[in-house]
N, CA, C, O and the ligand as a Tripos MOL2 file, in Angstrom:
@<TRIPOS>MOLECULE
protein
  249   247    63     0     0
PROTEIN
NO_CHARGES

@<TRIPOS>ATOM
      1 N          18.2010   -1.5760  -33.7510 N.3       1 MET1
      2 CA         16.5990   -1.7470  -33.4730 C.3       1 MET1
      3 C          16.3250   -0.5280  -32.5670 C.2       1 MET1
      4 O          17.1400   -0.0030  -31.8090 O.2       1 MET1
      5 N          14.9990   -0.1510  -32.7780 N.am      2 ASN2
      6 CA         14.4110    0.9050  -32.0010 C.3       2 ASN2
      7 C          13.4090    0.1280  -31.1370 C.2       2 ASN2
      8 O          12.6110   -0.6550  -31.6530 O.2       2 ASN2
      9 N          13.4620    0.3640  -29.7540 N.am      3 PHE3
     10 CA         12.5040   -0.1950  -28.8870 C.3       3 PHE3
     11 C          11.5640    0.6070  -28.0780 C.2       3 PHE3
     12 O          12.1160    1.5000  -27.4350 O.2       3 PHE3
     13 N          10.2430    0.5120  -27.9430 N.am      4 ASN4
     14 CA          9.4290    1.2600  -27.1470 C.3       4 ASN4
     15 C           8.7140    0.1960  -26.3690 C.2       4 ASN4
     16 O           7.9790   -0.6380  -26.8980 O.2       4 ASN4
     17 N           8.9730    0.2700  -25.0630 N.am      5 CYS5
     18 CA          8.5110   -0.7560  -24.1650 C.3       5 CYS5
     19 C           6.9950   -0.9660  -24.3960 C.2       5 CYS5
     20 O           6.2970    0.0460  -24.4530 O.2       5 CYS5
     21 N           6.4220   -2.1740  -24.5320 N.am      6 VAL6
     22 CA          5.1930   -2.4370  -24.7120 C.3       6 VAL6
     23 C           4.2040   -2.3380  -23.5130 C.2       6 VAL6
     24 O           2.9830   -2.2550  -23.6470 O.2       6 VAL6
     25 N           4.9060   -2.3560  -22.2630 N.am      7 PHE7
     26 CA          4.1460   -2.2330  -21.0030 C.3       7 PHE7
     27 C           3.7220   -0.7070  -20.7420 C.2       7 PHE7
     28 O           4.5610    0.1880  -20.6360 O.2       7 PHE7
     29 N           2.4160   -0.5090  -20.6550 N.am      8 THR8
     30 CA          1.9530    0.8070  -20.6570 C.3       8 THR8
     31 C           2.4950    1.6380  -19.4880 C.2       8 THR8
     32 O           2.6510    2.8540  -19.5970 O.2       8 THR8
     33 N           2.7730    0.9710  -18.3870 N.am      9 SER9
     34 CA          3.2340    1.7390  -17.1500 C.3       9 SER9
     35 C           4.8140    2.0780  -17.2700 C.2       9 SER9
     36 O           5.4310    2.5930  -16.3380 O.2       9 SER9
     37 N           5.3520    1.7680  -18.3970 N.am     10 CYS10
     38 CA          6.7200    2.0380  -18.5590 C.3      10 CYS10
     39 C           7.1250    2.8600  -19.5100 C.2      10 CYS10
     40 O           6.4610    2.8900  -20.5470 O.2      10 CYS10
     41 N           8.1280    3.5860  -19.3970 N.am     11 ASN11
     42 CA          8.5170    4.8650  -20.2430 C.3      11 ASN11
     43 C           9.8600    4.4750  -21.1210 C.2      11 ASN11
     44 O          10.4420    5.2950  -21.8320 O.2      11 ASN11
     45 N          10.2160    3.2650  -20.9810 N.am     12 TYR12
     46 CA         11.4670    2.7370  -21.6690 C.3      12 TYR12
     47 C          11.2840    2.9930  -23.1400 C.2      12 TYR12
     48 O          10.3010    2.5720  -23.7500 O.2      12 TYR12
     49 N          12.3120    3.7370  -23.7320 N.am     13 LYS13
     50 CA         12.2250    3.9100  -25.2920 C.3      13 LYS13
     51 C          13.7850    4.0620  -25.5470 C.2      13 LYS13
     52 O          14.4180    4.9250  -24.9390 O.2      13 LYS13
     53 N          14.3280    3.2970  -26.3600 N.am     14 HIS14
     54 CA         15.5900    3.4940  -26.9550 C.3      14 HIS14
     55 C          15.7300    3.1840  -28.2350 C.2      14 HIS14
     56 O          15.0880    2.2700  -28.7530 O.2      14 HIS14
     57 N          16.6500    3.9720  -28.9200 N.am     15 ASN15
     58 CA         16.9550    3.7710  -30.3990 C.3      15 ASN15
     59 C          18.2840    3.1550  -30.4790 C.2      15 ASN15
     60 O          19.1150    3.3000  -29.5830 O.2      15 ASN15
     61 N          18.5000    2.4540  -31.5680 N.am     16 ASP16
     62 CA         19.7260    1.9010  -31.8720 C.3      16 ASP16
     63 C          20.3810    0.9260  -30.8800 C.2      16 ASP16
     64 O          21.6090    0.9520  -30.8030 O.2      16 ASP16
     65 N          19.6990    0.0850  -30.1290 N.am     17 ILE17
     66 CA         20.1850   -0.8520  -29.2610 C.3      17 ILE17
     67 C          19.8850   -2.2130  -29.8850 C.2      17 ILE17
     68 O          19.0970   -2.3650  -30.8190 O.2      17 ILE17
     69 N          20.5650   -3.1760  -29.3050 N.am     18 GLU18
     70 CA         20.5220   -4.5480  -29.5500 C.3      18 GLU18
     71 C          19.3230   -5.0570  -28.8460 C.2      18 GLU18
     72 O          18.8910   -4.5130  -27.8300 O.2      18 GLU18
     73 N          18.7180   -6.2340  -29.4560 N.am     19 GLU19
     74 CA         17.5310   -6.9570  -28.7510 C.3      19 GLU19
     75 C          18.1620   -7.4610  -27.3580 C.2      19 GLU19
     76 O          17.4000   -7.3710  -26.3940 O.2      19 GLU19
     77 N          19.1680   -7.8650  -27.1700 N.am     20 GLU20
     78 CA         19.6190   -8.2660  -26.0500 C.3      20 GLU20
     79 C          19.5910   -7.2770  -24.7710 C.2      20 GLU20
     80 O          19.3130   -7.5830  -23.6120 O.2      20 GLU20
     81 N          19.9420   -6.0490  -25.2680 N.am     21 GLU21
     82 CA         19.9590   -4.9220  -24.2470 C.3      21 GLU21
     83 C          18.3490   -4.7690  -23.8970 C.2      21 GLU21
     84 O          18.0350   -4.4830  -22.7420 O.2      21 GLU21
     85 N          17.5160   -4.9270  -24.7240 N.am     22 PHE22
     86 CA         16.0280   -4.7260  -24.2460 C.3      22 PHE22
     87 C          15.5820   -5.8340  -23.4310 C.2      22 PHE22
     88 O          14.8580   -5.6860  -22.4470 O.2      22 PHE22
     89 N          16.0490   -7.0220  -23.8740 N.am     23 LEU23
     90 CA         15.7930   -8.2110  -23.0630 C.3      23 LEU23
     91 C          16.2160   -8.1360  -21.6670 C.2      23 LEU23
     92 O          15.5640   -8.6820  -20.7770 O.2      23 LEU23
     93 N          17.3730   -7.4230  -21.4280 N.am     24 LYS24
     94 CA         17.9880   -7.1620  -20.1230 C.3      24 LYS24
     95 C          16.9320   -6.2090  -19.3640 C.2      24 LYS24
     96 O          16.5470   -6.4640  -18.2230 O.2      24 LYS24
     97 N          16.5330   -5.1740  -20.0440 N.am     25 HIS25
     98 CA         15.4410   -4.2880  -19.4790 C.3      25 HIS25
     99 C          14.2060   -5.0760  -18.9520 C.2      25 HIS25
    100 O          13.7340   -4.8850  -17.8310 O.2      25 HIS25
    101 N          13.7120   -5.9940  -19.8640 N.am     26 LEU26
    102 CA         12.5850   -6.8470  -19.4850 C.3      26 LEU26
    103 C          12.9660   -7.5860  -18.2450 C.2      26 LEU26
    104 O          12.2960   -7.4490  -17.2210 O.2      26 LEU26
    105 N          13.9680   -8.3310  -18.2910 N.am     27 LYS27
    106 CA         14.3770   -9.1220  -17.0710 C.3      27 LYS27
    107 C          14.6040   -8.3420  -15.7400 C.2      27 LYS27
    108 O          14.4580   -8.8790  -14.6420 O.2      27 LYS27
    109 N          14.9630   -7.0690  -15.9030 N.am     28 GLU28
    110 CA         15.3180   -6.2380  -14.7270 C.3      28 GLU28
    111 C          13.9280   -5.6660  -14.2380 C.2      28 GLU28
    112 O          13.5920   -5.7290  -13.0550 O.2      28 GLU28
    113 N          13.2090   -5.1530  -15.1410 N.am     29 VAL29
    114 CA         12.1140   -4.3820  -14.6060 C.3      29 VAL29
    115 C          10.8750   -5.0560  -14.7590 C.2      29 VAL29
    116 O          10.0080   -4.8370  -13.9120 O.2      29 VAL29
    117 N          10.6210   -5.9050  -15.7710 N.am     30 HIS30
    118 CA          9.2810   -6.6040  -15.8530 C.3      30 HIS30
    119 C           9.2760   -8.0170  -15.7100 C.2      30 HIS30
    120 O           8.5740   -8.7390  -16.4170 O.2      30 HIS30
    121 N          10.1520   -8.5030  -14.6830 N.am     31 ARG31
    122 CA         10.3030   -9.8830  -14.2490 C.3      31 ARG31
    123 C           8.7110  -10.5030  -13.8330 C.2      31 ARG31
    124 O           8.2250  -11.5480  -14.2670 O.2      31 ARG31
    125 N           8.1290   -9.6240  -12.9550 N.am     32 ASP32
    126 CA          7.0000   -9.9480  -12.4110 C.3      32 ASP32
    127 C           5.8700  -10.0350  -13.3650 C.2      32 ASP32
    128 O           5.0800  -10.9790  -13.3480 O.2      32 ASP32
    129 N           5.7970   -9.0400  -14.2010 N.am     33 GLU33
    130 CA          4.7350   -9.0680  -15.2110 C.3      33 GLU33
    131 C           4.8080  -10.2020  -16.2630 C.2      33 GLU33
    132 O           3.8390  -10.8070  -16.7220 O.2      33 GLU33
    133 N           6.1520  -10.3980  -16.5800 N.am     34 ILE34
    134 CA          6.3160  -11.7380  -17.4250 C.3      34 ILE34
    135 C           6.0490  -12.8530  -16.8890 C.2      34 ILE34
    136 O           5.5480  -13.7260  -17.5980 O.2      34 ILE34
    137 N           6.3090  -13.1020  -15.5390 N.am     35 LEU35
    138 CA          6.0180  -14.2770  -14.8470 C.3      35 LEU35
    139 C           4.4780  -14.5330  -14.7990 C.2      35 LEU35
    140 O           4.0200  -15.6640  -14.9660 O.2      35 LEU35
    141 N           3.6460  -13.3660  -14.5490 N.am     36 GLU36
    142 CA          2.4220  -13.4700  -14.3770 C.3      36 GLU36
    143 C           1.7920  -13.7460  -15.7010 C.2      36 GLU36
    144 O           0.9000  -14.5940  -15.7170 O.2      36 GLU36
    145 N           2.1290  -13.1490  -16.8250 N.am     37 ILE37
    146 CA          1.6760  -13.4280  -18.1620 C.3      37 ILE37
    147 C           1.9310  -14.9900  -18.4600 C.2      37 ILE37
    148 O           1.1020  -15.7570  -18.9510 O.2      37 ILE37
    149 N           3.0420  -15.2590  -18.1260 N.am     38 SER38
    150 CA          3.5790  -16.8630  -18.3060 C.3      38 SER38
    151 C           2.7420  -17.7410  -17.4920 C.2      38 SER38
    152 O           2.3950  -18.8270  -17.9550 O.2      38 SER38
    153 N           2.3570  -17.3460  -16.2380 N.am     39 ASN39
    154 CA          1.4010  -18.2980  -15.4910 C.3      39 ASN39
    155 C           0.0110  -18.2410  -16.0910 C.2      39 ASN39
    156 O          -0.6380  -19.2790  -16.2250 O.2      39 ASN39
    157 N          -0.4240  -17.1620  -16.4260 N.am     40 LYS40
    158 CA         -1.8960  -16.9090  -16.8120 C.3      40 LYS40
    159 C          -2.1080  -17.4990  -18.1350 C.2      40 LYS40
    160 O          -3.1590  -18.0920  -18.3770 O.2      40 LYS40
    161 N          -1.0850  -17.3650  -19.0940 N.am     41 GLU41
    162 CA         -1.2790  -17.9160  -20.4680 C.3      41 GLU41
    163 C          -0.8300  -19.3200  -20.6170 C.2      41 GLU41
    164 O          -1.0870  -19.9600  -21.6370 O.2      41 GLU41
    165 N          -0.1360  -19.8340  -19.5780 N.am     42 ASN42
    166 CA          0.4390  -21.0810  -19.5460 C.3      42 ASN42
    167 C           1.4530  -21.1670  -20.6690 C.2      42 ASN42
    168 O           1.4010  -22.0620  -21.5140 O.2      42 ASN42
    169 N           2.4090  -20.1850  -20.6600 N.am     43 MET43
    170 CA          3.4930  -20.1650  -21.6320 C.3      43 MET43
    171 C           4.8550  -20.2060  -21.0420 C.2      43 MET43
    172 O           5.0180  -19.8120  -19.8870 O.2      43 MET43
    173 N           5.7530  -20.6140  -21.6850 N.am     44 GLU44
    174 CA          7.0810  -20.5040  -21.2520 C.3      44 GLU44
    175 C           7.5840  -19.0690  -21.1250 C.2      44 GLU44
    176 O           7.3500  -18.2590  -22.0210 O.2      44 GLU44
    177 N           8.3080  -18.7210  -19.9730 N.am     45 ILE45
    178 CA          8.7350  -17.3790  -19.7920 C.3      45 ILE45
    179 C           9.5760  -16.9480  -21.1090 C.2      45 ILE45
    180 O           9.4420  -15.7910  -21.5080 O.2      45 ILE45
    181 N          10.4010  -17.7960  -21.7670 N.am     46 GLU46
    182 CA         11.2390  -17.3700  -22.8980 C.3      46 GLU46
    183 C          10.1400  -16.9110  -24.0850 C.2      46 GLU46
    184 O          10.3970  -16.0050  -24.8780 O.2      46 GLU46
    185 N           9.0330  -17.5720  -24.0930 N.am     47 ALA47
    186 CA          8.0850  -17.2580  -25.2760 C.3      47 ALA47
    187 C           7.4620  -15.9510  -24.9750 C.2      47 ALA47
    188 O           7.3170  -15.1640  -25.9100 O.2      47 ALA47
    189 N           7.0730  -15.6200  -23.7740 N.am     48 VAL48
    190 CA          6.4970  -14.4330  -23.3660 C.3      48 VAL48
    191 C           7.5100  -13.3250  -23.6800 C.2      48 VAL48
    192 O           7.1640  -12.2890  -24.2470 O.2      48 VAL48
    193 N           8.8320  -13.5840  -23.2800 N.am     49 GLU49
    194 CA          9.7540  -12.5500  -23.4500 C.3      49 GLU49
    195 C           9.9960  -12.1620  -25.0570 C.2      49 GLU49
    196 O          10.2030  -11.0260  -25.4830 O.2      49 GLU49
    197 N           9.9210  -13.3120  -25.7920 N.am     50 MET50
    198 CA         10.1320  -13.1930  -27.2280 C.3      50 MET50
    199 C           9.0890  -12.4050  -27.8910 C.2      50 MET50
    200 O           9.3590  -11.6730  -28.8420 O.2      50 MET50
    201 N           7.8060  -12.5430  -27.3780 N.am     51 ILE51
    202 CA          6.5850  -11.9370  -27.8460 C.3      51 ILE51
    203 C           6.6570  -10.4070  -27.4660 C.2      51 ILE51
    204 O           6.3330   -9.5380  -28.2750 O.2      51 ILE51
    205 N           7.1170  -10.1140  -26.1430 N.am     52 THR52
    206 CA          7.2350   -8.7750  -25.5800 C.3      52 THR52
    207 C           8.3420   -8.0560  -26.4510 C.2      52 THR52
    208 O           8.1130   -6.8970  -26.8000 O.2      52 THR52
    209 N           9.4010   -8.5970  -26.7870 N.am     53 VAL53
    210 CA         10.4690   -7.9220  -27.5930 C.3      53 VAL53
    211 C           9.8270   -7.6930  -28.8750 C.2      53 VAL53
    212 O           9.8050   -6.5250  -29.2620 O.2      53 VAL53
    213 N           9.2920   -8.6020  -29.6190 N.am     54 SER54
    214 CA          8.7450   -8.2640  -30.7890 C.3      54 SER54
    215 C           7.6060   -7.2600  -30.8670 C.2      54 SER54
    216 O           7.4490   -6.5500  -31.8600 O.2      54 SER54
    217 N           6.7700   -7.2130  -29.7400 N.am     55 ASN55
    218 CA          5.8470   -6.1530  -29.6680 C.3      55 ASN55
    219 C           6.2670   -4.7720  -29.2630 C.2      55 ASN55
    220 O           5.5520   -3.7710  -29.2830 O.2      55 ASN55
    221 N           7.5310   -4.8520  -28.8900 N.am     56 SER56
    222 CA          8.0960   -3.5730  -28.3820 C.3      56 SER56
    223 C           8.9670   -2.9100  -29.4510 C.2      56 SER56
    224 O           9.2730   -1.7220  -29.3510 O.2      56 SER56
    225 N           9.3970   -3.7350  -30.5530 N.am     57 LYS57
    226 CA         10.1080   -3.2430  -31.5160 C.3      57 LYS57
    227 C           9.4240   -2.1460  -32.4430 C.2      57 LYS57
    228 O           8.3160   -2.3750  -32.9290 O.2      57 LYS57
    229 N          10.1190   -0.9100  -32.6930 N.am     58 VAL58
    230 CA          9.5720   -0.0300  -33.5610 C.3      58 VAL58
    231 C           9.9940    0.0120  -34.8720 C.2      58 VAL58
    232 O          11.2120    0.1180  -35.0170 O.2      58 VAL58
    233 N           9.2670   -0.0470  -35.9410 N.am     59 PHE59
    234 CA          9.7770   -0.0190  -37.2510 C.3      59 PHE59
    235 C           9.5230    1.2650  -37.8940 C.2      59 PHE59
    236 O           8.3590    1.6470  -38.0110 O.2      59 PHE59
    237 N          10.5360    2.0000  -38.3400 N.am     60 ILE60
    238 CA         10.4270    3.2440  -38.9340 C.3      60 ILE60
    239 C          10.6550    3.1960  -40.4060 C.2      60 ILE60
    240 O          11.6440    2.6330  -40.8750 O.2      60 ILE60
    241 N           9.6990    3.8160  -41.1800 N.am     61 ASN61
    242 CA          9.7780    3.8100  -42.5550 C.3      61 ASN61
    243 C          10.4920    5.2640  -42.9300 C.2      61 ASN61
    244 O           9.8910    6.3380  -42.9140 O.2      61 ASN61
    245 N          11.6750    5.1140  -43.2170 N.am     62 SER62
    246 CA         12.3190    6.3500  -43.7360 C.3      62 SER62
    247 C          13.5230    6.0540  -44.6290 C.2      62 SER62
    248 O          14.1600    6.9780  -45.1330 O.2      62 SER62
    249 ZN          9.7740   -1.5200  -19.7290 Zn       63 ZN63
@<TRIPOS>BOND
     1     1     2 1
     2     2     3 1
     3     3     4 2
     4     3     5 am
     5     5     6 1
     6     6     7 1
     7     7     8 2
     8     7     9 am
     9     9    10 1
    10    10    11 1
    11    11    12 2
    12    11    13 am
    13    13    14 1
    14    14    15 1
    15    15    16 2
    16    15    17 am
    17    17    18 1
    18    18    19 1
    19    19    20 2
    20    19    21 am
    21    21    22 1
    22    22    23 1
    23    23    24 2
    24    23    25 am
    25    25    26 1
    26    26    27 1
    27    27    28 2
    28    27    29 am
    29    29    30 1
    30    30    31 1
    31    31    32 2
    32    31    33 am
    33    33    34 1
    34    34    35 1
    35    35    36 2
    36    35    37 am
    37    37    38 1
    38    38    39 1
    39    39    40 2
    40    39    41 am
    41    41    42 1
    42    42    43 1
    43    43    44 2
    44    43    45 am
    45    45    46 1
    46    46    47 1
    47    47    48 2
    48    47    49 am
    49    49    50 1
    50    50    51 1
    51    51    52 2
    52    51    53 am
    53    53    54 1
    54    54    55 1
    55    55    56 2
    56    55    57 am
    57    57    58 1
    58    58    59 1
    59    59    60 2
    60    59    61 am
    61    61    62 1
    62    62    63 1
    63    63    64 2
    64    63    65 am
    65    65    66 1
    66    66    67 1
    67    67    68 2
    68    67    69 am
    69    69    70 1
    70    70    71 1
    71    71    72 2
    72    71    73 am
    73    73    74 1
    74    74    75 1
    75    75    76 2
    76    75    77 am
    77    77    78 1
    78    78    79 1
    79    79    80 2
    80    79    81 am
    81    81    82 1
    82    82    83 1
    83    83    84 2
    84    83    85 am
    85    85    86 1
    86    86    87 1
    87    87    88 2
    88    87    89 am
    89    89    90 1
    90    90    91 1
    91    91    92 2
    92    91    93 am
    93    93    94 1
    94    94    95 1
    95    95    96 2
    96    95    97 am
    97    97    98 1
    98    98    99 1
    99    99   100 2
   100    99   101 am
   101   101   102 1
   102   102   103 1
   103   103   104 2
   104   103   105 am
   105   105   106 1
   106   106   107 1
   107   107   108 2
   108   107   109 am
   109   109   110 1
   110   110   111 1
   111   111   112 2
   112   111   113 am
   113   113   114 1
   114   114   115 1
   115   115   116 2
   116   115   117 am
   117   117   118 1
   118   118   119 1
   119   119   120 2
   120   119   121 am
   121   121   122 1
   122   122   123 1
   123   123   124 2
   124   123   125 am
   125   125   126 1
   126   126   127 1
   127   127   128 2
   128   127   129 am
   129   129   130 1
   130   130   131 1
   131   131   132 2
   132   131   133 am
   133   133   134 1
   134   134   135 1
   135   135   136 2
   136   135   137 am
   137   137   138 1
   138   138   139 1
   139   139   140 2
   140   139   141 am
   141   141   142 1
   142   142   143 1
   143   143   144 2
   144   143   145 am
   145   145   146 1
   146   146   147 1
   147   147   148 2
   148   147   149 am
   149   149   150 1
   150   150   151 1
   151   151   152 2
   152   151   153 am
   153   153   154 1
   154   154   155 1
   155   155   156 2
   156   155   157 am
   157   157   158 1
   158   158   159 1
   159   159   160 2
   160   159   161 am
   161   161   162 1
   162   162   163 1
   163   163   164 2
   164   163   165 am
   165   165   166 1
   166   166   167 1
   167   167   168 2
   168   167   169 am
   169   169   170 1
   170   170   171 1
   171   171   172 2
   172   171   173 am
   173   173   174 1
   174   174   175 1
   175   175   176 2
   176   175   177 am
   177   177   178 1
   178   178   179 1
   179   179   180 2
   180   179   181 am
   181   181   182 1
   182   182   183 1
   183   183   184 2
   184   183   185 am
   185   185   186 1
   186   186   187 1
   187   187   188 2
   188   187   189 am
   189   189   190 1
   190   190   191 1
   191   191   192 2
   192   191   193 am
   193   193   194 1
   194   194   195 1
   195   195   196 2
   196   195   197 am
   197   197   198 1
   198   198   199 1
   199   199   200 2
   200   199   201 am
   201   201   202 1
   202   202   203 1
   203   203   204 2
   204   203   205 am
   205   205   206 1
   206   206   207 1
   207   207   208 2
   208   207   209 am
   209   209   210 1
   210   210   211 1
   211   211   212 2
   212   211   213 am
   213   213   214 1
   214   214   215 1
   215   215   216 2
   216   215   217 am
   217   217   218 1
   218   218   219 1
   219   219   220 2
   220   219   221 am
   221   221   222 1
   222   222   223 1
   223   223   224 2
   224   223   225 am
   225   225   226 1
   226   226   227 1
   227   227   228 2
   228   227   229 am
   229   229   230 1
   230   230   231 1
   231   231   232 2
   232   231   233 am
   233   233   234 1
   234   234   235 1
   235   235   236 2
   236   235   237 am
   237   237   238 1
   238   238   239 1
   239   239   240 2
   240   239   241 am
   241   241   242 1
   242   242   243 1
   243   243   244 2
   244   243   245 am
   245   245   246 1
   246   246   247 1
   247   247   248 2
@<TRIPOS>SUBSTRUCTURE
     1 MET1         2 RESIDUE 1 A MET
     2 ASN2         6 RESIDUE 1 A ASN
     3 PHE3        10 RESIDUE 1 A PHE
     4 ASN4        14 RESIDUE 1 A ASN
     5 CYS5        18 RESIDUE 1 A CYS
     6 VAL6        22 RESIDUE 1 A VAL
     7 PHE7        26 RESIDUE 1 A PHE
     8 THR8        30 RESIDUE 1 A THR
     9 SER9        34 RESIDUE 1 A SER
    10 CYS10       38 RESIDUE 1 A CYS
    11 ASN11       42 RESIDUE 1 A ASN
    12 TYR12       46 RESIDUE 1 A TYR
    13 LYS13       50 RESIDUE 1 A LYS
    14 HIS14       54 RESIDUE 1 A HIS
    15 ASN15       58 RESIDUE 1 A ASN
    16 ASP16       62 RESIDUE 1 A ASP
    17 ILE17       66 RESIDUE 1 A ILE
    18 GLU18       70 RESIDUE 1 A GLU
    19 GLU19       74 RESIDUE 1 A GLU
    20 GLU20       78 RESIDUE 1 A GLU
    21 GLU21       82 RESIDUE 1 A GLU
    22 PHE22       86 RESIDUE 1 A PHE
    23 LEU23       90 RESIDUE 1 A LEU
    24 LYS24       94 RESIDUE 1 A LYS
    25 HIS25       98 RESIDUE 1 A HIS
    26 LEU26      102 RESIDUE 1 A LEU
    27 LYS27      106 RESIDUE 1 A LYS
    28 GLU28      110 RESIDUE 1 A GLU
    29 VAL29      114 RESIDUE 1 A VAL
    30 HIS30      118 RESIDUE 1 A HIS
    31 ARG31      122 RESIDUE 1 A ARG
    32 ASP32      126 RESIDUE 1 A ASP
    33 GLU33      130 RESIDUE 1 A GLU
    34 ILE34      134 RESIDUE 1 A ILE
    35 LEU35      138 RESIDUE 1 A LEU
    36 GLU36      142 RESIDUE 1 A GLU
    37 ILE37      146 RESIDUE 1 A ILE
    38 SER38      150 RESIDUE 1 A SER
    39 ASN39      154 RESIDUE 1 A ASN
    40 LYS40      158 RESIDUE 1 A LYS
    41 GLU41      162 RESIDUE 1 A GLU
    42 ASN42      166 RESIDUE 1 A ASN
    43 MET43      170 RESIDUE 1 A MET
    44 GLU44      174 RESIDUE 1 A GLU
    45 ILE45      178 RESIDUE 1 A ILE
    46 GLU46      182 RESIDUE 1 A GLU
    47 ALA47      186 RESIDUE 1 A ALA
    48 VAL48      190 RESIDUE 1 A VAL
    49 GLU49      194 RESIDUE 1 A GLU
    50 MET50      198 RESIDUE 1 A MET
    51 ILE51      202 RESIDUE 1 A ILE
    52 THR52      206 RESIDUE 1 A THR
    53 VAL53      210 RESIDUE 1 A VAL
    54 SER54      214 RESIDUE 1 A SER
    55 ASN55      218 RESIDUE 1 A ASN
    56 SER56      222 RESIDUE 1 A SER
    57 LYS57      226 RESIDUE 1 A LYS
    58 VAL58      230 RESIDUE 1 A VAL
    59 PHE59      234 RESIDUE 1 A PHE
    60 ILE60      238 RESIDUE 1 A ILE
    61 ASN61      242 RESIDUE 1 A ASN
    62 SER62      246 RESIDUE 1 A SER
    63 ZN63       249 GROUP 0 **** ****
């Protein structure tokens, strides 16, 4: 999978990595943002992570 981190302040961009690896990036770098969204939207942290992962996936048509 290719990932381009959805957080605008972040330059993280990696090709051919596993979803778990991107999840690790989220937990390490965006823990606070995720927590904040979780509180604000009244959502589980896991759900916010899932949405962030899916929004950061890059699909290439080639
Ligand atoms: Zn990031």
